[in-house]
FIDRENNU-69803 format. One record per residue (C-alpha): residue number from 1; z, x, y. Coordinates in nm, 4 decimals, m for minus. Example, Ala and Ser with C-alpha at 12.3 -4.5 7.8 and 13.67 -1.06 7.14 Angstrom:
<nodes>
@k:1 | c3:0.7800 | c1:1.2300 | c2:m0.4500
@k:2 | c3:0.7140 | c1:1.3670 | c2:m0.1060
</nodes>
This chain:
<nodes>
@k:1 | c3:m2.3397 | c1:2.0290 | c2:m2.3270
@k:2 | c3:m2.5460 | c1:1.9495 | c2:m2.0157
@k:3 | c3:m2.3469 | c1:1.8452 | c2:m1.7104
@k:4 | c3:m2.4886 | c1:1.6210 | c2:m1.4381
@k:5 | c3:m2.3621 | c1:1.5929 | c2:m1.0786
@k:6 | c3:m2.4060 | c1:1.2487 | c2:m0.9212
@k:7 | c3:m2.3184 | c1:1.2303 | c2:m0.5510
@k:8 | c3:m2.2465 | c1:0.9488 | c2:m0.3053
@k:9 | c3:m2.2951 | c1:1.1676 | c2:0.0027
@k:10 | c3:m2.4424 | c1:1.5088 | c2:0.0810
@k:11 | c3:m2.2434 | c1:1.7762 | c2:m0.1051
@k:12 | c3:m2.3061 | c1:2.1488 | c2:m0.0767
@k:13 | c3:m2.1973 | c1:2.2496 | c2:m0.4266
@k:14 | c3:m2.3096 | c1:2.2206 | c2:m0.7886
@k:15 | c3:m2.1622 | c1:2.0909 | c2:m1.1137
@k:16 | c3:m2.0848 | c1:2.4491 | c2:m1.2170
@k:17 | c3:m1.8660 | c1:2.4937 | c2:m0.9080
@k:18 | c3:m1.6591 | c1:2.1931 | c2:m1.0129
@k:19 | c3:m1.6254 | c1:2.3092 | c2:m1.3737
@k:20 | c3:m1.4939 | c1:2.6486 | c2:m1.2619
@k:21 | c3:m1.1940 | c1:2.4721 | c2:m1.1048
@k:22 | c3:m1.0724 | c1:2.3145 | c2:m1.4307
@k:23 | c3:m0.7926 | c1:2.5659 | c2:m1.4824
@k:24 | c3:m0.4244 | c1:2.5219 | c2:m1.5602
@k:25 | c3:m0.3184 | c1:2.6771 | c2:m1.2297
@k:26 | c3:m0.5230 | c1:2.4196 | c2:m1.0358
@k:27 | c3:m0.3528 | c1:2.1136 | c2:m1.1878
@k:28 | c3:m0.1845 | c1:1.8982 | c2:m0.9229
@k:29 | c3:m0.1163 | c1:1.5855 | c2:m1.1277
@k:30 | c3:m0.1153 | c1:1.4344 | c2:m1.4759
@k:31 | c3:m0.1054 | c1:1.0754 | c2:m1.5951
@k:32 | c3:m0.2263 | c1:0.8306 | c2:m1.8552
@k:33 | c3:m0.5672 | c1:0.8101 | c2:m1.6877
@k:34 | c3:m0.6251 | c1:1.1843 | c2:m1.6925
@k:35 | c3:m0.5563 | c1:1.5144 | c2:m1.5194
@k:36 | c3:m0.6114 | c1:1.5894 | c2:m1.1498
@k:37 | c3:m0.7150 | c1:1.9367 | c2:m1.0308
@k:38 | c3:m0.7496 | c1:2.0818 | c2:m0.6842
@k:39 | c3:m1.0904 | c1:2.2381 | c2:m0.6462
@k:40 | c3:m1.2002 | c1:2.4794 | c2:m0.3721
@k:41 | c3:m1.5766 | c1:2.4661 | c2:m0.3350
@k:42 | c3:m1.7958 | c1:2.7597 | c2:m0.2188
@k:43 | c3:m1.8499 | c1:2.5920 | c2:0.1211
@k:44 | c3:m1.4734 | c1:2.5942 | c2:0.1844
@k:45 | c3:m1.4207 | c1:2.2237 | c2:0.1179
@k:46 | c3:m1.1322 | c1:2.1219 | c2:m0.1093
@k:47 | c3:m1.1784 | c1:1.8288 | c2:m0.3464
@k:48 | c3:m0.9558 | c1:1.6481 | c2:m0.5940
@k:49 | c3:m1.1082 | c1:1.6453 | c2:m0.9422
@k:50 | c3:m0.9862 | c1:1.3684 | c2:m1.1726
@k:51 | c3:m1.0704 | c1:1.4294 | c2:m1.5374
@k:52 | c3:m1.0874 | c1:1.0887 | c2:m1.7059
@k:53 | c3:m0.9629 | c1:1.0478 | c2:m2.0614
@k:54 | c3:m1.0910 | c1:0.7987 | c2:m2.3181
@k:55 | c3:m1.4640 | c1:0.8195 | c2:m2.2511
@k:56 | c3:m1.6803 | c1:0.5760 | c2:m2.4432
@k:57 | c3:m2.0448 | c1:0.6009 | c2:m2.5449
@k:58 | c3:m2.3573 | c1:0.3884 | c2:m2.5502
@k:59 | c3:m2.3189 | c1:0.0509 | c2:m2.3829
@k:60 | c3:m1.9801 | c1:0.1366 | c2:m2.2346
@k:61 | c3:m2.1351 | c1:0.4444 | c2:m2.0712
@k:62 | c3:m2.3617 | c1:0.2125 | c2:m1.8755
@k:63 | c3:m2.0627 | c1:m0.0002 | c2:m1.7732
@k:64 | c3:m1.8709 | c1:0.3055 | c2:m1.6590
@k:65 | c3:m2.1619 | c1:0.4343 | c2:m1.4522
@k:66 | c3:m2.2169 | c1:0.0953 | c2:m1.2880
@k:67 | c3:m1.8500 | c1:0.0624 | c2:m1.1916
@k:68 | c3:m1.8345 | c1:0.4166 | c2:m1.0526
@k:69 | c3:m2.1505 | c1:0.3555 | c2:m0.8491
@k:70 | c3:m1.9797 | c1:0.0513 | c2:m0.6953
@k:71 | c3:m1.6653 | c1:0.2475 | c2:m0.6095
@k:72 | c3:m1.8717 | c1:0.5316 | c2:m0.4644
@k:73 | c3:m2.0231 | c1:0.3024 | c2:m0.2023
@k:74 | c3:m1.6856 | c1:0.2114 | c2:m0.0512
@k:75 | c3:m1.6242 | c1:0.3593 | c2:0.2929
@k:76 | c3:m1.3072 | c1:0.2784 | c2:0.4857
@k:77 | c3:m1.0731 | c1:0.4820 | c2:0.7023
@k:78 | c3:m0.7694 | c1:0.4060 | c2:0.4853
@k:79 | c3:m0.9286 | c1:0.4438 | c2:0.1423
@k:80 | c3:m0.9721 | c1:0.7751 | c2:m0.0416
@k:81 | c3:m1.3427 | c1:0.8501 | c2:m0.0562
@k:82 | c3:m1.5095 | c1:0.8993 | c2:m0.3937
@k:83 | c3:m1.7567 | c1:1.1810 | c2:m0.3280
@k:84 | c3:m1.9314 | c1:1.1795 | c2:m0.6634
@k:85 | c3:m1.8801 | c1:1.2608 | c2:m1.0289
@k:86 | c3:m1.9759 | c1:1.5215 | c2:m1.2852
@k:87 | c3:m2.0460 | c1:1.3974 | c2:m1.6368
@k:88 | c3:m2.1788 | c1:1.4724 | c2:m1.9817
@k:89 | c3:m2.1812 | c1:1.2551 | c2:m2.2929
@k:90 | c3:m1.8088 | c1:1.3116 | c2:m2.3559
@k:91 | c3:m1.6382 | c1:1.3599 | c2:m2.0192
@k:92 | c3:m1.6314 | c1:1.2277 | c2:m1.6631
@k:93 | c3:m1.4927 | c1:1.4204 | c2:m1.3667
@k:94 | c3:m1.4418 | c1:1.2051 | c2:m1.0569
@k:95 | c3:m1.4595 | c1:1.3932 | c2:m0.7260
@k:96 | c3:m1.2427 | c1:1.2655 | c2:m0.4391
@k:97 | c3:m1.1704 | c1:1.3942 | c2:m0.0896
@k:98 | c3:m0.8561 | c1:1.6081 | c2:m0.1078
@k:99 | c3:m0.5346 | c1:1.4857 | c2:0.0544
@k:100 | c3:m0.3174 | c1:1.7902 | c2:0.1452
@k:101 | c3:0.0089 | c1:1.5976 | c2:0.1884
@k:102 | c3:m0.0177 | c1:1.4501 | c2:m0.1603
@k:103 | c3:0.1321 | c1:1.1079 | c2:m0.2350
@k:104 | c3:0.3802 | c1:0.8840 | c2:m0.0585
@k:105 | c3:0.5753 | c1:0.8697 | c2:m0.3851
@k:106 | c3:0.6245 | c1:1.2460 | c2:m0.3883
@k:107 | c3:0.7379 | c1:1.2494 | c2:m0.0265
@k:108 | c3:0.9870 | c1:0.9671 | c2:m0.0742
@k:109 | c3:1.1152 | c1:1.0365 | c2:m0.4244
@k:110 | c3:1.0336 | c1:1.4006 | c2:m0.5005
@k:111 | c3:1.2805 | c1:1.6879 | c2:m0.4873
@k:112 | c3:1.1748 | c1:1.7648 | c2:m0.1298
@k:113 | c3:1.1338 | c1:1.4034 | c2:m0.0262
@k:114 | c3:1.3085 | c1:1.1798 | c2:0.2203
@k:115 | c3:1.2058 | c1:1.3415 | c2:0.5477
@k:116 | c3:0.9707 | c1:1.0625 | c2:0.6584
@k:117 | c3:1.1355 | c1:0.8658 | c2:0.9363
@k:118 | c3:1.0930 | c1:0.4984 | c2:1.0166
@k:119 | c3:0.8000 | c1:0.5239 | c2:1.2576
@k:120 | c3:0.5926 | c1:0.7260 | c2:1.0103
@k:121 | c3:0.6897 | c1:0.5061 | c2:0.7157
@k:122 | c3:0.5971 | c1:0.1890 | c2:0.9017
@k:123 | c3:0.2633 | c1:0.3336 | c2:1.0110
@k:124 | c3:0.1887 | c1:0.4213 | c2:0.6481
@k:125 | c3:0.2705 | c1:0.0615 | c2:0.5489
@k:126 | c3:0.0234 | c1:m0.0704 | c2:0.8066
@k:127 | c3:m0.2511 | c1:0.1728 | c2:0.7038
@k:128 | c3:m0.2098 | c1:0.1069 | c2:0.3308
@k:129 | c3:m0.2120 | c1:m0.2686 | c2:0.3941
@k:130 | c3:m0.5372 | c1:m0.2374 | c2:0.5901
@k:131 | c3:m0.6941 | c1:m0.0388 | c2:0.3059
@k:132 | c3:m0.5930 | c1:m0.2986 | c2:0.0471
@k:133 | c3:m0.7077 | c1:m0.5790 | c2:0.2776
@k:134 | c3:m1.0541 | c1:m0.4249 | c2:0.2870
@k:135 | c3:m1.0688 | c1:m0.4071 | c2:m0.0929
@k:136 | c3:m0.9450 | c1:m0.7651 | c2:m0.1382
@k:137 | c3:m1.1418 | c1:m0.9378 | c2:0.1369
@k:138 | c3:m1.4192 | c1:m0.7333 | c2:0.2957
@k:139 | c3:m1.5966 | c1:m0.5055 | c2:0.0476
@k:140 | c3:m1.8698 | c1:m0.6282 | c2:m0.1844
@k:141 | c3:m1.7919 | c1:m0.6929 | c2:m0.4605
@k:142 | c3:m1.4252 | c1:m0.7631 | c2:m0.3885
@k:143 | c3:m1.1925 | c1:m0.5228 | c2:m0.5705
@k:144 | c3:m0.8411 | c1:m0.5859 | c2:m0.6981
@k:145 | c3:m0.6583 | c1:m0.2546 | c2:m0.7114
@k:146 | c3:m0.4525 | c1:m0.3270 | c2:m1.0300
@k:147 | c3:m0.2202 | c1:m0.0278 | c2:m0.9883
@k:148 | c3:m0.0628 | c1:m0.0344 | c2:m0.6415
@k:149 | c3:0.2340 | c1:0.2041 | c2:m0.6174
@k:150 | c3:0.3582 | c1:0.4782 | c2:m0.3878
@k:151 | c3:0.1919 | c1:0.7491 | c2:m0.5995
@k:152 | c3:m0.1446 | c1:0.5880 | c2:m0.5246
@k:153 | c3:m0.0949 | c1:0.6050 | c2:m0.1479
@k:154 | c3:m0.2177 | c1:0.9529 | c2:m0.0504
@k:155 | c3:m0.1616 | c1:1.1257 | c2:0.2836
@k:156 | c3:m0.4018 | c1:1.3484 | c2:0.4737
@k:157 | c3:m0.3154 | c1:1.6416 | c2:0.7001
@k:158 | c3:m0.1998 | c1:1.3998 | c2:0.9729
@k:159 | c3:0.0039 | c1:1.1898 | c2:0.7263
@k:160 | c3:m0.2484 | c1:0.9085 | c2:0.7576
@k:161 | c3:m0.2412 | c1:0.6833 | c2:0.4510
@k:162 | c3:m0.5337 | c1:0.6422 | c2:0.2108
@k:163 | c3:m0.5339 | c1:0.4051 | c2:m0.0879
@k:164 | c3:m0.6323 | c1:0.5864 | c2:m0.4088
@k:165 | c3:m0.7350 | c1:0.4958 | c2:m0.7652
@k:166 | c3:m0.8668 | c1:0.1540 | c2:m0.6593
@k:167 | c3:m1.0646 | c1:m0.0095 | c2:m0.9391
@k:168 | c3:m0.9861 | c1:0.2709 | c2:m1.1815
@k:169 | c3:m0.8079 | c1:0.0459 | c2:m1.4317
@k:170 | c3:m1.1194 | c1:m0.1716 | c2:m1.4571
@k:171 | c3:m1.3411 | c1:0.1360 | c2:m1.4870
@k:172 | c3:m1.1375 | c1:0.2634 | c2:m1.7806
@k:173 | c3:m1.1481 | c1:m0.0768 | c2:m1.9451
@k:174 | c3:m1.5271 | c1:m0.0954 | c2:m1.9034
@k:175 | c3:m1.5599 | c1:0.2559 | c2:m2.0450
@k:176 | c3:m1.3859 | c1:0.1605 | c2:m2.3662
@k:177 | c3:m1.0607 | c1:0.3340 | c2:m2.2759
@k:178 | c3:m0.8381 | c1:0.0296 | c2:m2.3193
@k:179 | c3:m0.5931 | c1:0.2399 | c2:m2.5198
@k:180 | c3:m0.5086 | c1:0.4138 | c2:m2.1921
@k:181 | c3:m0.4335 | c1:0.0975 | c2:m2.0008
@k:182 | c3:m0.0619 | c1:0.0877 | c2:m2.0775
@k:183 | c3:m0.0317 | c1:0.4319 | c2:m1.9237
@k:184 | c3:m0.2572 | c1:0.3628 | c2:m1.6286
@k:185 | c3:m0.0913 | c1:0.0482 | c2:m1.4981
@k:186 | c3:0.2145 | c1:m0.0190 | c2:m1.7140
@k:187 | c3:0.0082 | c1:m0.2959 | c2:m1.8754
@k:188 | c3:m0.2520 | c1:m0.5367 | c2:m1.7443
@k:189 | c3:m0.1416 | c1:m0.6464 | c2:m1.3997
@k:190 | c3:m0.0464 | c1:m0.9924 | c2:m1.2871
@k:191 | c3:m0.3607 | c1:m1.1191 | c2:m1.1175
@k:192 | c3:m0.2962 | c1:m1.4367 | c2:m0.9216
@k:193 | c3:m0.5667 | c1:m1.6963 | c2:m0.8469
@k:194 | c3:m0.6979 | c1:m1.8112 | c2:m0.5083
@k:195 | c3:m0.7324 | c1:m1.4607 | c2:m0.3656
@k:196 | c3:m0.3600 | c1:m1.3941 | c2:m0.3736
@k:197 | c3:m0.2426 | c1:m1.0386 | c2:m0.4058
@k:198 | c3:m0.1713 | c1:m0.9196 | c2:m0.7617
@k:199 | c3:0.1697 | c1:m0.7728 | c2:m0.8302
@k:200 | c3:0.1294 | c1:m0.4310 | c2:m0.9906
@k:201 | c3:0.3648 | c1:m0.2363 | c2:m1.2124
@k:202 | c3:0.5253 | c1:0.1042 | c2:m1.2122
@k:203 | c3:0.3480 | c1:0.3582 | c2:m1.4316
@k:204 | c3:0.6545 | c1:0.3885 | c2:m1.6539
@k:205 | c3:0.6195 | c1:0.0239 | c2:m1.7526
@k:206 | c3:0.9040 | c1:m0.1188 | c2:m1.5442
@k:207 | c3:0.7992 | c1:m0.4491 | c2:m1.3898
@k:208 | c3:0.8286 | c1:m0.4169 | c2:m1.0126
@k:209 | c3:0.8898 | c1:m0.7895 | c2:m0.9742
@k:210 | c3:1.1852 | c1:m0.7754 | c2:m1.2083
@k:211 | c3:1.3174 | c1:m0.4644 | c2:m1.0326
@k:212 | c3:1.2997 | c1:m0.6195 | c2:m0.6869
@k:213 | c3:1.4611 | c1:m0.9428 | c2:m0.7995
@k:214 | c3:1.7371 | c1:m0.7619 | c2:m0.9851
@k:215 | c3:1.8130 | c1:m0.5574 | c2:m0.6732
@k:216 | c3:1.8072 | c1:m0.8494 | c2:m0.4320
@k:217 | c3:1.9957 | c1:m1.0856 | c2:m0.6627
@k:218 | c3:2.2983 | c1:m0.8632 | c2:m0.6155
@k:219 | c3:2.2958 | c1:m0.9378 | c2:m0.2422
@k:220 | c3:2.4885 | c1:m1.2271 | c2:m0.0917
@k:221 | c3:2.2074 | c1:m1.3360 | c2:0.1443
@k:222 | c3:1.8917 | c1:m1.1325 | c2:0.0658
@k:223 | c3:1.7282 | c1:m1.2048 | c2:0.4020
@k:224 | c3:2.0138 | c1:m1.1318 | c2:0.6419
@k:225 | c3:2.0565 | c1:m0.8004 | c2:0.8217
@k:226 | c3:2.3761 | c1:m0.6945 | c2:0.6460
@k:227 | c3:2.2186 | c1:m0.7438 | c2:0.3033
@k:228 | c3:1.9052 | c1:m0.5511 | c2:0.3987
@k:229 | c3:2.1184 | c1:m0.2579 | c2:0.5118
@k:230 | c3:2.2678 | c1:m0.2467 | c2:0.1627
@k:231 | c3:1.9318 | c1:m0.1589 | c2:0.0054
@k:232 | c3:1.7742 | c1:0.0610 | c2:0.2739
@k:233 | c3:1.7163 | c1:0.4319 | c2:0.2064
@k:234 | c3:2.0437 | c1:0.6008 | c2:0.3118
@k:235 | c3:1.8490 | c1:0.9061 | c2:0.4345
@k:236 | c3:1.6771 | c1:0.6981 | c2:0.7002
@k:237 | c3:1.8069 | c1:0.7137 | c2:1.0580
@k:238 | c3:1.6964 | c1:0.5796 | c2:1.3948
@k:239 | c3:1.5307 | c1:0.2638 | c2:1.2603
@k:240 | c3:1.5088 | c1:m0.0780 | c2:1.4349
@k:241 | c3:1.7180 | c1:m0.3325 | c2:1.2489
@k:242 | c3:1.4886 | c1:m0.6259 | c2:1.3285
@k:243 | c3:1.1858 | c1:m0.4274 | c2:1.2121
@k:244 | c3:1.3518 | c1:m0.3420 | c2:0.8818
@k:245 | c3:1.4494 | c1:m0.7053 | c2:0.8197
@k:246 | c3:1.0950 | c1:m0.8147 | c2:0.9102
@k:247 | c3:0.9367 | c1:m0.5745 | c2:0.6600
@k:248 | c3:1.1901 | c1:m0.6664 | c2:0.3911
@k:249 | c3:1.1017 | c1:m1.0357 | c2:0.4257
@k:250 | c3:0.7308 | c1:m0.9563 | c2:0.3936
@k:251 | c3:0.8000 | c1:m0.7576 | c2:0.0754
@k:252 | c3:0.9975 | c1:m1.0485 | c2:m0.0701
@k:253 | c3:0.7122 | c1:m1.2899 | c2:0.0023
@k:254 | c3:0.4751 | c1:m1.0604 | c2:m0.1875
@k:255 | c3:0.6801 | c1:m1.0974 | c2:m0.5079
@k:256 | c3:0.7275 | c1:m1.4747 | c2:m0.4968
@k:257 | c3:0.6967 | c1:m1.6602 | c2:m0.8291
@k:258 | c3:0.4349 | c1:m1.9050 | c2:m0.7048
@k:259 | c3:0.0982 | c1:m1.7548 | c2:m0.6191
@k:260 | c3:0.0559 | c1:m2.0096 | c2:m0.3391
@k:261 | c3:0.3673 | c1:m1.8671 | c2:m0.1714
@k:262 | c3:0.2355 | c1:m1.5109 | c2:m0.1749
@k:263 | c3:0.0547 | c1:m1.3939 | c2:0.1385
@k:264 | c3:m0.2994 | c1:m1.2624 | c2:0.1118
@k:265 | c3:m0.3509 | c1:m0.9033 | c2:0.2192
@k:266 | c3:m0.5148 | c1:m1.0313 | c2:0.5362
@k:267 | c3:m0.1956 | c1:m1.2231 | c2:0.6138
@k:268 | c3:0.0146 | c1:m0.9174 | c2:0.5291
@k:269 | c3:m0.1850 | c1:m0.7059 | c2:0.7749
@k:270 | c3:m0.1304 | c1:m0.9661 | c2:1.0465
@k:271 | c3:0.2444 | c1:m0.9704 | c2:0.9823
@k:272 | c3:0.2947 | c1:m0.5934 | c2:0.9705
@k:273 | c3:0.0861 | c1:m0.5372 | c2:1.2830
@k:274 | c3:0.2977 | c1:m0.7881 | c2:1.4757
@k:275 | c3:0.6572 | c1:m0.6714 | c2:1.4200
@k:276 | c3:0.9451 | c1:m0.8130 | c2:1.6265
@k:277 | c3:1.0447 | c1:m0.6178 | c2:1.9336
@k:278 | c3:1.3896 | c1:m0.4593 | c2:1.8967
@k:279 | c3:1.6265 | c1:m0.4031 | c2:2.1857
@k:280 | c3:1.7857 | c1:m0.0549 | c2:2.2135
@k:281 | c3:2.1244 | c1:m0.1823 | c2:2.0944
@k:282 | c3:1.9687 | c1:m0.2903 | c2:1.7612
@k:283 | c3:1.8493 | c1:0.0568 | c2:1.6627
@k:284 | c3:2.0512 | c1:0.2014 | c2:1.3728
@k:285 | c3:2.1403 | c1:0.5654 | c2:1.4411
</nodes>
């Protein structure tokens, strides 16, 4: 089968170089959407290779190619760059810039997780929000992520956040891979009208809205400081109490029932970039 390399920037390698990396020992992730490999190219550059499952043919091939071309034009500091793709009539391999510190989900919830302290966590929140804001408000066409979760926030060598897998759920749907959708995003996401932020789902199918409400419903006053302390990561130290409460309130607004009560991502960015100033006696040691 003939393979074709389509690029969105100058790349100093060939399709054959990518194919040589599709080995078991290079696998760095698996999911309903496919398998991710780490690939070391001849020029010394590492890339992440995402092998997409559920490839369609004919008309859906055209839809897939058009969607990927759109995603490949996106350039933003806090969004993982799609470098290109390798394809034949049966398979697509998406090529992304490689993020050496993997995902936020792994760092927070993996066996070696928990070492990120408040300042780094908050910076990641701000950077991820700015990436999503660009997708929702500033790129053309506008893109709704559909699968926002900690595993789709990737970290580079400086622990700078980059939003990943944006638009991928729609790409798979266009490509005739709707049977994969329940694995990709739990199910089709809640997409609110009027430009409001959709509320995604965990990949295991647990509704994040239900999870947040179940957790907070057990608190006496969900917005007061004492209640927030009851749900904060116990491994976290040296955090500003007012800053934690501020971020918690923003998170609760994002899962409101009424779409009109949800902030847009532009509003979220404004709120997270203007946190309250904490006095030294309000820092939790």
